[in-house]
ROGU-821020 format. One record per residue (C-alpha): residue in one letter; y, x, z. Coordinates in nm, 3 decimals, padded with zeros to 5 digits. Layout:
N
  res       py       px       pz
    a        Y        X        Z
...
//
This chain:
568
  res       py       px       pz
    m   00.000   00.000   00.000
    e   00.358   00.114  -00.068
    k   00.586   00.268   00.191
    t   00.752   00.010   00.416
    d   01.095   00.102   00.275
    e   00.984  -00.038  -00.061
    l   00.824  -00.356   00.072
    k   00.929  -00.712   00.126
    p   00.957  -00.723   00.508
    v   00.680  -00.920   00.677
    i   00.769  -00.932   01.045
    y   00.519  -00.995   01.323
    q   00.702  -01.119   01.632
    l   00.535  -01.073   01.968
    l   00.647  -01.108   02.329
    p   00.476  -00.819   02.511
    r   00.479  -01.003   02.844
    l   00.255  -01.267   02.688
    f   00.083  -01.079   02.407
    t  -00.148  -00.846   02.601
    n  -00.183  -01.059   02.913
    y  -00.554  -01.131   02.946
    t  -00.540  -01.344   03.262
    s  -00.729  -01.667   03.198
    d  -00.718  -01.832   03.542
    l  -00.353  -01.927   03.517
    v  -00.140  -02.111   03.771
    p   00.152  -02.322   03.642
    d   00.479  -02.168   03.761
    g   00.273  -01.878   03.893
    t   00.398  -01.539   04.003
    i   00.327  -01.212   03.828
    e   00.067  -01.140   04.096
    q  -00.111  -01.467   04.012
    n  -00.076  -01.475   03.634
    g  -00.020  -01.114   03.536
    s   00.191  -00.969   03.257
    g   00.119  -00.795   02.930
    k   00.203  -00.426   02.910
    l   00.352  -00.208   02.638
    n   00.073   00.047   02.682
    h  -00.183  -00.220   02.597
    i  -00.040  -00.264   02.248
    t  -00.272   00.008   02.125
    s  -00.330   00.171   01.790
    t  -00.630  -00.060   01.744
    v  -00.413  -00.367   01.797
    l  -00.139  -00.235   01.571
    k  -00.391  -00.160   01.297
    q  -00.495  -00.526   01.303
    i  -00.133  -00.638   01.278
    r  -00.082  -00.406   00.984
    e  -00.397  -00.531   00.813
    l  -00.270  -00.887   00.853
    g   00.002  -00.790   00.606
    a   00.286  -00.710   00.844
    t   00.536  -00.434   00.774
    h   00.742  -00.468   01.094
    v   00.681  -00.565   01.455
    w   00.956  -00.736   01.652
    y   00.903  -00.654   02.018
    t   01.076  -00.947   02.183
    g   01.211  -00.928   02.537
    v   01.166  -00.556   02.609
    i   01.514  -00.500   02.756
    e   01.538  -00.550   03.132
    h   01.623  -00.911   03.210
    a   01.646  -01.136   03.513
    h   01.310  -01.167   03.689
    t   01.175  -01.267   04.031
    p   00.942  -00.975   04.127
    d   01.073  -00.717   04.374
    y   01.120  -00.375   04.212
    t   01.370  -00.239   04.464
    k   01.141   00.056   04.548
    y   01.202   00.173   04.191
    g   01.579   00.146   04.229
    i   01.600  -00.185   04.044
    p   01.813  -00.448   04.221
    r   01.645  -00.771   04.332
    h   01.761  -01.073   04.132
    n   01.847  -01.403   04.296
    p   01.578  -01.654   04.189
    h   01.826  -01.944   04.197
    v   01.994  -01.826   03.876
    i   01.672  -01.738   03.694
    k   01.493  -01.979   03.463
    g   01.125  -01.970   03.555
    k   00.945  -01.702   03.751
    a   00.957  -01.452   03.465
    g   01.314  -01.528   03.356
    s   01.465  -01.553   03.012
    p   01.435  -01.242   02.792
    y   01.791  -01.325   02.688
    a   01.938  -01.303   03.038
    i   01.983  -00.926   03.021
    t   02.038  -00.740   03.350
    d   02.056  -00.385   03.213
    y   02.109  -00.311   02.844
    y   01.997   00.050   02.893
    d   01.661  -00.019   03.056
    i   01.314  -00.153   02.974
    d   01.186  -00.452   03.166
    p   00.966  -00.328   03.453
    d   00.719  -00.616   03.410
    l   00.602  -00.448   03.089
    a   00.527  -00.106   03.235
    v   00.201   00.032   03.370
    d   00.404   00.300   03.550
    v   00.742   00.145   03.631
    d   00.904   00.485   03.682
    r   00.806   00.576   03.325
    r   00.893   00.245   03.160
    i   01.135   00.392   02.905
    d   00.884   00.662   02.818
    e   00.619   00.392   02.766
    f   00.852   00.214   02.526
    e   00.924   00.534   02.333
    k   00.551   00.598   02.300
    l   00.502   00.241   02.171
    v   00.766   00.305   01.906
    a   00.588   00.624   01.799
    r   00.250   00.449   01.804
    t   00.387   00.167   01.591
    h   00.524   00.411   01.336
    r   00.190   00.593   01.317
    a   00.028   00.259   01.237
    g   00.254   00.227   00.932
    l   00.479  -00.035   01.090
    k   00.849  -00.040   01.172
    v   01.003  -00.149   01.502
    i   01.255  -00.426   01.556
    m   01.400  -00.501   01.898
    d   01.646  -00.753   02.034
    f   02.015  -00.691   02.067
    v   02.168  -00.966   02.282
    p   02.544  -00.938   02.225
    n   02.680  -01.277   02.330
    h   02.582  -01.303   02.697
    v   02.417  -01.129   02.992
    a   02.246  -01.243   03.312
    r   02.472  -01.362   03.592
    e   02.377  -01.058   03.801
    y   02.413  -00.798   03.528
    a   02.437  -00.444   03.666
    s   02.311  -00.133   03.490
    d   02.147   00.143   03.691
    h   02.069   00.340   03.374
    l   02.420   00.386   03.239
    p   02.462   00.704   03.035
    a   02.713   00.952   03.168
    g   03.073   00.857   03.096
    v   02.998   00.490   03.018
    e   03.152   00.215   03.231
    d   02.947  -00.090   03.324
    l   03.033  -00.439   03.205
    g   03.288  -00.607   03.427
    h   03.422  -00.280   03.563
    g   03.799  -00.310   03.602
    d   03.816  -00.678   03.497
    n   04.116  -00.878   03.618
    r   03.941  -01.175   03.778
    e   04.266  -01.366   03.822
    m   04.288  -01.436   03.450
    f   04.075  -01.669   03.236
    f   04.125  -01.429   02.946
    s   04.247  -01.075   02.916
    p   04.190  -00.852   02.611
    t   04.064  -00.581   02.846
    n   03.820  -00.802   03.040
    n   03.448  -00.811   02.959
    f   03.403  -01.165   03.090
    y   03.587  -01.499   03.098
    y   03.677  -01.620   03.448
    i   03.715  -01.978   03.569
    t   03.987  -01.884   03.814
    r   03.998  -02.021   04.169
    q   03.664  -02.204   04.116
    q   03.323  -02.126   04.261
    f   03.022  -02.140   04.030
    a   02.841  -02.469   04.093
    p   02.606  -02.574   03.812
    i   02.518  -02.942   03.817
    g   02.157  -03.017   03.905
    v   02.075  -02.655   03.993
    d   01.985  -02.549   04.348
    l   02.174  -02.230   04.427
    g   02.007  -02.190   04.767
    y   02.139  -02.181   05.120
    s   02.257  -01.932   05.378
    k   02.174  -01.568   05.306
    d   01.956  -01.661   05.006
    a   02.232  -01.853   04.829
    y   02.376  -01.737   04.501
    i   02.755  -01.725   04.529
    e   02.985  -01.646   04.237
    f   03.361  -01.659   04.283
    p   03.547  -01.685   04.066
    a   03.297  -01.845   03.833
    k   03.235  -01.687   03.494
    a   03.196  -01.883   03.170
    s   02.833  -01.946   03.070
    g   02.675  -01.795   02.759
    d   02.669  -02.113   02.551
    d   03.051  -02.124   02.542
    c   03.060  -02.343   02.853
    f   03.403  -02.267   02.997
    t   03.367  -02.449   03.326
    a   03.240  -02.368   03.673
    f   03.008  -02.667   03.648
    p   02.756  -02.620   03.365
    g   02.460  -02.855   03.354
    k   02.099  -02.752   03.404
    n   02.048  -02.770   03.026
    n   02.332  -02.526   02.967
    w   02.271  -02.153   02.964
    y   02.375  -02.142   03.328
    d   02.165  -01.829   03.389
    t   02.394  -01.626   03.161
    i   02.760  -01.530   03.134
    k   02.962  -01.511   02.815
    l   03.094  -01.175   02.694
    n   03.457  -01.140   02.590
    y   03.512  -00.969   02.254
    g   03.887  -01.018   02.253
    y   03.889  -01.380   02.139
    d   04.091  -01.616   02.359
    y   03.916  -01.953   02.366
    g   04.225  -02.097   02.533
    d   04.468  -02.059   02.243
    h   04.223  -01.925   01.977
    s   04.413  -01.600   01.937
    r   04.243  -01.272   01.843
    h   04.310  -00.945   02.021
    y   04.116  -00.680   01.830
    d   04.378  -00.404   01.817
    p   04.345  -00.189   02.018
    i   03.966  -00.205   02.014
    p   03.852  -00.425   02.307
    p   03.648  -00.252   02.578
    t   03.354  -00.485   02.517
    w   03.329  -00.362   02.156
    l   03.306  -00.001   02.271
    k   03.047  -00.078   02.537
    m   02.827  -00.277   02.299
    l   02.848  -00.006   02.034
    n   02.725   00.245   02.291
    i   02.423   00.023   02.359
    l   02.337  -00.011   01.991
    r   02.367   00.362   01.932
    y   02.156   00.435   02.242
    w   01.858   00.240   02.107
    a   01.910   00.346   01.746
    a   01.873   00.706   01.866
    k   01.527   00.615   01.998
    s   01.399   00.561   01.642
    v   01.420   00.183   01.649
    d   01.424   00.059   01.288
    g   01.613  -00.265   01.331
    f   01.790  -00.509   01.559
    r   01.739  -00.884   01.570
    c   02.080  -00.991   01.696
    d   02.062  -01.295   01.921
    m   02.312  -01.574   01.845
    a   02.502  -01.335   01.620
    h   02.739  -01.607   01.496
    m   02.878  -01.650   01.851
    v   03.022  -01.297   01.828
    p   03.328  -01.225   01.606
    v   03.256  -01.112   01.251
    d   03.519  -00.841   01.302
    f   03.301  -00.677   01.568
    w   02.999  -00.659   01.341
    r   03.204  -00.522   01.051
    w   03.331  -00.250   01.285
    a   03.006  -00.171   01.468
    i   02.728  -00.182   01.209
    p   02.853   00.112   00.997
    q   02.889   00.322   01.311
    v   02.533   00.250   01.420
    r   02.419   00.359   01.075
    e   02.576   00.696   01.142
    v   02.290   00.741   01.391
    n   02.022   00.587   01.168
    p   02.127   00.516   00.807
    d   01.820   00.301   00.739
    i   01.843   00.072   01.040
    i   01.845  -00.301   00.958
    f   02.039  -00.583   01.122
    i   01.901  -00.938   01.140
    a   02.130  -01.221   01.249
    e   02.011  -01.528   01.434
    i   02.254  -01.775   01.280
    y   02.264  -02.154   01.249
    d   02.566  -02.219   01.030
    v   02.503  -02.216   00.655
    g   02.878  -02.202   00.597
    l   02.884  -01.855   00.758
    y   02.593  -01.707   00.564
    r   02.793  -01.521   00.302
    k   03.051  -01.397   00.551
    f   02.780  -01.248   00.771
    i   02.624  -01.070   00.473
    y   02.928  -00.952   00.279
    t   03.183  -00.909   00.557
    a   02.985  -00.850   00.875
    g   02.726  -00.631   00.702
    f   02.399  -00.794   00.807
    d   02.090  -00.725   00.601
    y   01.909  -01.049   00.680
    l   01.988  -01.390   00.828
    y   01.770  -01.661   00.979
    d   01.742  -01.949   00.732
    k   01.656  -02.202   01.000
    v   01.890  -02.492   00.922
    n   01.814  -02.476   00.551
    l   01.454  -02.395   00.454
    y   01.282  -02.421   00.795
    d   01.432  -02.759   00.875
    s   01.347  -02.889   00.527
    l   00.983  -02.779   00.544
    r   00.950  -02.931   00.889
    a   01.097  -03.260   00.768
    i   00.851  -03.268   00.477
    e   00.563  -03.218   00.719
    t   00.675  -03.443   01.004
    a   00.922  -03.699   00.868
    n   00.786  -03.772   00.521
    h   01.084  -03.612   00.348
    s   01.039  -03.543  -00.019
    a   00.925  -03.201  -00.136
    a   01.203  -03.236  -00.394
    t   01.447  -03.133  -00.118
    l   01.318  -02.776  -00.152
    t   01.520  -02.738  -00.471
    s   01.843  -02.780  -00.277
    c   01.722  -02.516  -00.030
    w   01.712  -02.235  -00.285
    q   02.031  -02.364  -00.448
    t   02.210  -02.341  -00.111
    v   02.129  -01.970  -00.086
    d   02.140  -01.889  -00.457
    g   02.267  -01.534  -00.495
    i   02.187  -01.439  -00.136
    a   01.819  -01.538  -00.120
    p   01.701  -01.176  -00.072
    h   01.897  -01.175   00.256
    m   01.728  -01.488   00.394
    l   01.461  -01.442   00.661
    n   01.215  -01.733   00.647
    f   00.973  -01.847   00.916
    l   00.766  -02.141   01.035
    e   00.749  -02.035   01.401
    n   00.931  -01.821   01.651
    h   00.984  -01.821   02.027
    d   01.253  -02.092   02.004
    e   01.061  -02.335   01.784
    q   00.760  -02.556   01.838
    r   00.426  -02.424   01.718
    f   00.320  -02.559   01.379
    a  -00.017  -02.666   01.523
    s   00.138  -02.839   01.825
    i   00.116  -03.217   01.854
    q   00.496  -03.218   01.840
    y   00.486  -03.065   01.490
    a   00.192  -03.090   01.247
    g  -00.086  -03.129   01.502
    d  -00.326  -02.937   01.277
    a  -00.295  -02.568   01.192
    a  -00.488  -02.616   00.866
    r  -00.199  -02.815   00.716
    v   00.019  -02.501   00.711
    i  -00.078  -02.357   00.370
    p   00.187  -02.529   00.150
    s   00.467  -02.454   00.398
    l   00.341  -02.098   00.441
    v   00.326  -02.027   00.068
    v   00.672  -02.169   00.001
    s   00.834  -01.995   00.297
    a   00.670  -01.659   00.227
    m   00.693  -01.660  -00.154
    i   01.008  -01.845  -00.257
    s   01.215  -01.524  -00.250
    t   01.204  -01.148  -00.205
    g   01.358  -01.187   00.142
    p   01.167  -01.127   00.467
    f   00.907  -01.358   00.614
    m   00.824  -01.371   00.984
    i   00.533  -01.506   01.184
    y   00.499  -01.546   01.560
    a   00.198  -01.396   01.739
    g  -00.080  -01.653   01.759
    q   00.048  -01.850   01.460
    e  -00.220  -01.693   01.242
    l  -00.484  -01.832   01.481
    g  -00.341  -02.182   01.497
    e  -00.210  -02.154   01.853
    p  -00.112  -02.513   01.951
    a   00.095  -02.433   02.264
    a  -00.087  -02.708   02.448
    d  -00.020  -02.567   02.797
    a   00.241  -02.681   03.047
    e   00.319  -02.335   03.182
    g   00.570  -02.408   03.456
    y   00.941  -02.391   03.382
    s   00.842  -02.470   03.025
    g   00.659  -02.800   03.025
    h   00.430  -02.942   02.760
    d   00.690  -02.904   02.487
    g   00.497  -02.757   02.195
    r   00.646  -02.412   02.251
    t   00.494  -02.097   02.393
    t   00.694  -02.030   02.708
    i   00.941  -01.744   02.730
    f   01.026  -01.818   03.095
    d   00.685  -01.801   03.267
    y   00.412  -01.548   03.340
    w   00.138  -01.674   03.110
    s  -00.107  -01.577   02.841
    i  -00.172  -01.721   02.495
    p  -00.524  -01.869   02.477
    t  -00.599  -01.798   02.110
    l  -00.462  -01.443   02.124
    r  -00.635  -01.374   02.455
    r  -00.971  -01.458   02.299
    w  -00.907  -01.273   01.974
    l  -00.765  -00.956   02.134
    n  -01.052  -00.943   02.385
    h  -00.887  -00.681   02.605
    g  -00.766  -00.479   02.309
    r  -01.094  -00.465   02.118
    c  -00.976  -00.722   01.861
    d  -01.329  -00.852   01.825
    g  -01.308  -01.176   02.018
    q  -01.494  -01.488   01.921
    l  -01.295  -01.723   01.700
    s  -01.399  -02.063   01.576
    d  -01.481  -02.105   01.208
    k  -01.145  -02.276   01.159
    e  -00.956  -01.995   01.334
    q  -01.136  -01.732   01.126
    w  -01.055  -01.924   00.807
    l  -00.690  -01.961   00.907
    r  -00.645  -01.595   00.994
    s  -00.806  -01.493   00.666
    m  -00.565  -01.722   00.478
    y  -00.266  -01.573   00.659
    r  -00.394  -01.225   00.580
    r  -00.441  -01.309   00.214
    i  -00.102  -01.477   00.174
    l   00.094  -01.218   00.371
    t  -00.077  -00.932   00.190
    l   00.007  -01.088  -00.147
    c   00.375  -01.073  -00.052
    n   00.362  -00.700  -00.118
    t   00.060  -00.635  -00.338
    e   00.204  -00.871  -00.598
    r   00.510  -00.719  -00.760
    a   00.627  -01.059  -00.881
    i   00.660  -01.177  -00.518
    r   00.787  -00.849  -00.377
    e   01.067  -00.799  -00.627
    g   01.040  -01.055  -00.905
    k   01.254  -01.343  -01.029
    f   01.223  -01.703  -00.910
    f   01.223  -02.009  -01.137
    d   01.206  -02.367  -01.003
    l   00.997  -02.594  -01.227
    m   01.080  -02.923  -01.061
    y   01.376  -03.029  -01.278
    v   01.143  -03.084  -01.574
    n   00.874  -03.254  -01.365
    y   01.055  -03.529  -01.174
    e   00.939  -03.792  -01.425
    n   00.602  -03.628  -01.485
    p   00.325  -03.885  -01.414
    r   00.078  -03.599  -01.351
    l   00.280  -03.441  -01.070
    n   00.425  -03.609  -00.760
    p   00.764  -03.447  -00.690
    h   00.766  -03.588  -00.337
    r   00.441  -03.417  -00.237
    h   00.413  -03.128  -00.486
    f   00.641  -02.831  -00.547
    a   00.595  -02.586  -00.835
    f   00.774  -02.263  -00.918
    l   00.733  -01.935  -01.103
    r   00.768  -01.578  -00.983
    a   00.778  -01.310  -01.251
    d   00.839  -00.939  -01.287
    g   00.768  -00.716  -01.584
    d   00.432  -00.811  -01.729
    e   00.327  -01.020  -01.428
    l   00.372  -01.397  -01.397
    l   00.271  -01.620  -01.107
    v   00.251  -01.998  -01.133
    i   00.269  -02.126  -00.775
    t   00.214  -02.489  -00.681
    v   00.174  -02.645  -00.336
    n   00.047  -02.982  -00.222
    f   00.184  -03.142   00.098
    s  -00.033  -03.450   00.049
    d  -00.346  -03.565   00.234
    e  -00.505  -03.607  -00.109
    e  -00.622  -03.336  -00.347
    a  -00.456  -03.346  -00.686
    n  -00.512  -03.257  -01.049
    v  -00.165  -03.181  -01.177
    e  -00.015  -03.091  -01.511
    i   00.304  -02.890  -01.479
    n   00.572  -02.882  -01.746
    i   00.719  -02.537  -01.809
    p   01.052  -02.558  -01.997
    a   01.158  -02.342  -02.291
    h   01.437  -02.203  -02.071
    a   01.177  -02.041  -01.845
    f   01.030  -01.857  -02.144
    d   01.375  -01.732  -02.240
    y   01.485  -01.642  -01.885
    l   01.160  -01.463  -01.797
    d   01.075  -01.351  -02.154
    l   00.730  -01.510  -02.139
    r   00.466  -01.514  -02.411
    r   00.321  -01.850  -02.509
    g  -00.050  -01.900  -02.559
    n  -00.390  -01.923  -02.395
    v  -00.449  -01.660  -02.129
    v  -00.708  -01.565  -01.869
    a  -00.561  -01.638  -01.528
    t  -00.678  -01.556  -01.176
    e  -00.614  -01.783  -00.878
    l  -00.521  -01.537  -00.605
    l  -00.627  -01.742  -00.302
    t  -00.983  -01.804  -00.425
    g  -01.045  -01.541  -00.690
    q  -01.128  -01.811  -00.946
    e  -01.074  -01.718  -01.312
    s  -00.988  -01.969  -01.581
    v  -00.837  -01.992  -01.926
    k  -00.488  -02.141  -01.894
    t  -00.226  -02.248  -02.144
    i   00.124  -02.108  -02.100
    s   00.349  -02.316  -02.322
    d   00.661  -02.531  -02.324
    t   00.472  -02.799  -02.520
    t   00.142  -02.811  -02.331
    p   00.151  -02.861  -01.952
    f  -00.009  -02.607  -01.719
    a  -00.311  -02.781  -01.563
    t  -00.450  -02.704  -01.219
    h  -00.632  -02.857  -00.926
    i  -00.471  -02.830  -00.580
    p  -00.656  -02.906  -00.256
    s  -00.497  -03.139  -00.004
    h  -00.251  -02.945   00.211
    g  -00.323  -02.650  -00.012
    a  -00.174  -02.421  -00.271
    v  -00.265  -02.235  -00.588
    i  -00.121  -01.904  -00.703
    w  -00.223  -01.839  -01.063
    k  -00.164  -01.485  -01.185
    i  -00.118  -01.427  -01.557
    r  -00.074  -01.089  -01.718
    t   00.116  -01.074  -02.044
    t   00.205  -00.789  -02.274
    k   00.531  -00.912  -02.418
    i   00.734  -00.946  -02.099
    k   00.992  -00.672  -02.081
//
């Protein structure tokens, strides 16, 4: 396989705390002593080889930075965190307590936790994979305090004027003369109480001392020089928060990290990113930046102005695929998805699951992991941009547990000490030889085949896209509400890709317009084609006068590969 620099990124997201936790006798809302925690050292070369063989090019290690947690690590010099402002026993990975440290829950030897992370990075690279980690720029935990500050670097909040809601030189926003009192949240009593005065604004832009329990009350908003009172910008001179966050990025970039997934990137000023990203690339020119973003109207600004390489396409493609699966929306809506990002599609990161979303196999989503194939093929193959899966997705993990702070919500918890049943069985204490059901084995093999095709097939990795639906809406042999057909082509390779979201198998005949032959410089005629998911060979007609005929299983897909000699 090609070097990862030349590949379409296929990102495998895993939460180390959950991923290599093999505890099976779990207690809802249990402590780390009861339920255990996965460790960085347990993500071994054997495990990484399996991730690589699945078709991944990158691993996103989610939640490795030290964040609010309930265990007592004071003997290691780590301050105890007040449990009343922590969500769950394990805490949110996005309530950062020290940007310069690794979370102690993930270490076998807590004193050597940063060394264990550095060795994981090296181990990942040896496995032929690249490393992505979180950068959480918008907010920190309420009790943020770094005990690993590099020499000459001031901590966040140092020197803040707490008598002002906003100051260009403050790191936080203060709700002056008010004590923090979130509604519906028990802050404790007496010596165990959490007291914050004056209150700081919460991370979800909640500028009050009284956030609700559904707000991000466990975090505080960082001040990048934007005054939310009068909407004025104060970016010259450079705000102290900018300098401190740049130091953090450069610190981790120097540890051979290959990319940052930037949490809630659109809640941080574009001007900061435009200023910071080039400076980080002075440390590592090849480092990539991925933005978690939920505003389509900002997509182009975050690519062309801010300098991001890739953006989440959640509110466009993900939401559309989910609606097709769960709300009987028409597959025809997929045309508007690629049109929305036309010209920037290579920058779109597609996914069907991540730590924020419900599992595809959950009863709250599809309820059956085997229905994933059409969504998977479209999401992974509609463009040259990255595709991401979430650990356990390839096994059909249904997230059926009620773990504690996270109830039975169709998501795998990020707040609790827990393990993932399907992964626990498959990993089998790192041997990767666990017993899977026939359905789980089939599903994992389909993920491996589809994800591998993303890079072994040049037409997917770097080819052109052509939507066939506009000439098939009135086609009686294709249902545009349940079927979606498109071409991917590069050089002498052509792929005819068609998916079926229906409960019924279908024999379809797909019109290919003359414009496709001109745009892709295709040769007309009868050809021998190979269906890449099954290996079936068949003689097919490629013509603008004779439809392309194929059978598609229910909730299935076909990827017909045709080699020509006339394509330039």
